[in-house]
N, C-alpha and C positions, 0 to 999 in steps of 0.2 A: 369448694365448686368443684362440679364436673360437665365431660362435654357428652352427648348421648348426637348421634346421629342419626335425625329419622327425615325417611325422604328425603334422602340426599344433604341434609339443609341438618345444620350444628346448631343443638341447643343447650346452651350453657345453664345450669341446674346445679340446684343445692340441695340436700336431705339432711332436714334439723329434728329432732328429737328420735322420741319412740313410742310405738303404742303402734295402734291401729290408720291405719292411709289415709291422709288428708290433702289434695291436687287440689296446691293453688294458684292460679289465675289475676295474678299480678293489679294492683290499681296501674295510673299512668298514660292512660289512652293509648296513643303512638308512642310511648316510650315507659313499655312497661315493664320492666325490670324487677327483676328478685328483691333491690336493694329499696325498693320503694315501701316494701311491708315492715319498714325500719324506719322511712327516711321521710316520706311524703306527710303532708298534713296532718290529716286527722291519723291515720293509723300511726305518726309517731309518735299521736298522743296515747291512742289505746292501747299500740302495742299490742298484736294480735298474734303475730307470728311467737312471740316471746310466751305469751299463754297458754295457745293451742301447742306450743309442741311441749308442754311438761306431761301429756295427754297421748297426742299424734306423732306418728309419723309423719313431719309437715316436707311435701314435696312442691317447689318455689322454684322458677325456670323465667330467664328470659324469652318474654314470647318474641317470635321471628320479626325479621328487621328491627328490632330492638337492642342496647347494653354490646351485648356481648356474645349474641345469636346469630348466626347465617342469616341471612333471606335469597331469596329469587325471586327475577321482574316475573311477574304473571298476574292475574288478574284473582285477588286475595280477596274469600267471602270466610264466614265465620265457621263454613264447613274446615278450610286448612289449619285454623285453629285449633278444632275440636281434631285434626288429625295432629296435629303436635301433640296436644295433653294428653291422648291415648297412647300415641308411640311412647309415649315418657312413660310412661305408664309400662307400658308391651315391656321397653327394655328394663327398665326395674323386677320386671315379672310378678308386678300387680294384680293381678286379677277385677279386680274389686274395692272404690277408695269413693269414701267423702269426697266432694266437691265442692270446694267454697273460690266465688268470685266476689270482686272489688270492680267498681267504678264501672270504667268498659272491659272486664274480665268477667263481667256476668254474664255476656253473650255470648263468649263460649263458653261460661261454665254453661247457661242450659241447653244449647246447640249441644253439647254433650251428651247432659243427660238424655235430650231429645234422640241420638242418634244411635246413645248405646247406655240405655236402660238398666242394664242386665250387668253394668259396669259399675255402675251408680251408688254409693248406699244413700246419700243424701244433697241435699243440697245447702249450701248458706250464700246467698245474696247480697251483697253490703253496699248499696247504695249505686243498686242502677241506674246504667246511663238510662237518660231520655228525655220528651221533651218537644216540642215544637223546637223551642229555641237553640236545645240542641242540635234535632236534624238540619236546621237553617244554618248553624256554625260549621256542621260539617260538612257541607255541599264547600260552602265559602274555602274554608281551610287548601280541597279538593281544586276548588277552580283556581285558588292562588298560585296554589303553584301548575297548572296549569297554565295559567299565563304567565308565569316567568319562565318554561322549558319554552314558548311560544317565541318569545323576546329574543331569550339571551341561547337556545339551545339548550342540550342536553349535557354538552361539554361543561357550558356554564351552569348547570346544577353543582357538578361532578368542585369546580372553584369554589364555588362558594360556598358547598356545605367543608372544604379543605380549610380553608380561611374563617368560618367561622363555628364552625363543632358542634353546631347546634342542632336535633333529631328534629323530625316531624313535629311534633308539639311545641316545639320552643319558636321553630320558623319554617311556615308552612309552605314557603318558595322553596323549601328544600325537602318536599316530598316522602312519603314513609319508606324510601329506601335510604335515609339519608345516613342514618345509624349502620350498616353495610359499607356504604360509599367512604364514611368516614374512616373503617376499621380495616377493609378488605382495599387492595389495591386493586389487584385484580380484578374484583368484582367493580371499582370505580370505572375502569377500561375495559371493561365490554359495558357499560349502560352508559355508555357515551357514548358507544358506536350506536345505538340503537336506532331506526327508522322514527323522527322525532309525531307522527302523523298516526303511527301504528299506539307508537306507546300514549298520548296525549289520550285516547279513542278507550285504551285499555284503566287510562288512569281514570275519567270521565265517569266510565260502568261501572268500575272497583266504590269510586266512594258513590253511587247513586244509589247502589244494591249494597251498601253497607249500611247504610243512614235511609231506607228506605220507609218511614213512619215516625210517625208526630210522637211514640212511644218503645218502648224498649226492644229492642230490637234485638236479633239472635235466633228466634224461632219461630214461627208461624202460632197463632190462635191455637188453630185446629191440633196442631200437634201439641202443645203443652197442654193442653183440657181433654190429653189420652195417656197424659202423665202418672202414672203411682209411685212417684217418688217423694217422699219426707220430704218440705223445703223451709227454708225459716228467711225472710226476709226483711232487712232495716232498711228503711228508707231513710233520703238525705233531702235537702229542700236545696238549690239550688237551680243555677242556670245549663248546668249540665247534671244532675244527679235528679229528676222534676220527680217530687210525689208522687203524681200520678201516671208515673214508668211502671214504681215500686208497687201500687194499688191495681195497676192493670195487672203485672206475674201472678199479684193474691188474687185476684178476681180467674186467671187462666188456669193453675196448679192447683189441682184436684185438691192438696193436701201440704197443703202451701197453710202455715203460722203468720201472721203478717207483726212484728212489735213494732208498736203503735209510738215510738220514746221520739222527743222529739231528738231534733242534732245537740241541742245544749246540754240533754241528757244522757246522752250516747258517750262515757265516758269509760277510762279506761279501768275503775269502779263496777260499771254499772255492764258494761259488754263482752269482757269478758265471763264470767259468768252466766252471761245470757247462752252466748253462744255454747261452753261447756253445756253446759244442761237441757242444749239440746241435743248437741253428737251424740251426749250420754242417751239418750233417753229412747234414740232411735238407733243407736248400735246394734 
């Protein structure tokens, strides 16, 4: 693992394997760390990093505000996550790369394709998040944090995170900057001194902007419809990864391939060959 400073924020990253570059936006929602490719749920079962790194240079990283990466209190949008991914490629002096997103990582992946099509060789979108329940739960998560701040103040948030050590994914009360608060005492100190009213307005607006639709967020449909990039979409099927969100991306991306495989059929034996076949064909 190594660190790069991108727009003043530390990004903790790892480069695995050799071959054409593949930038991988991690799964895990607001706890999107590089290790999730090896340890979380379906990814621990299908082991995409192990298989893809045999033929590609896989670039995995802790998303800002997650794991060992840093953060900054601001109204974070998908564009901020795009800037981190692009900045990491620039840091590594990689002008073009395949891009893979999983879970919430699909949102910055498609947004990067829209913002920087000249850098994006292809897109793999594995279990894109989305759906009405996902939007509702996203708003509830932010609302629970705001309610805790109003009751206990930002000092209370810092105390909670110090005592519990949980990420925003694990305990919404700790908020989007919980991981940075836990590991950076200087950040925690300045965080606690912020104006509560200004902070709650910022966080509320952030949640509303990130989860602004009942389908896959990340980029506008008009932008996706103009995107001339080959894409492979692998659907999930649960409350966070609605199949309708994957179908929406298929509809909007002109060069999309939709792998209509049931979740039970997405195994290590089936997924790795399908991903590698797609990458080989579009390279």
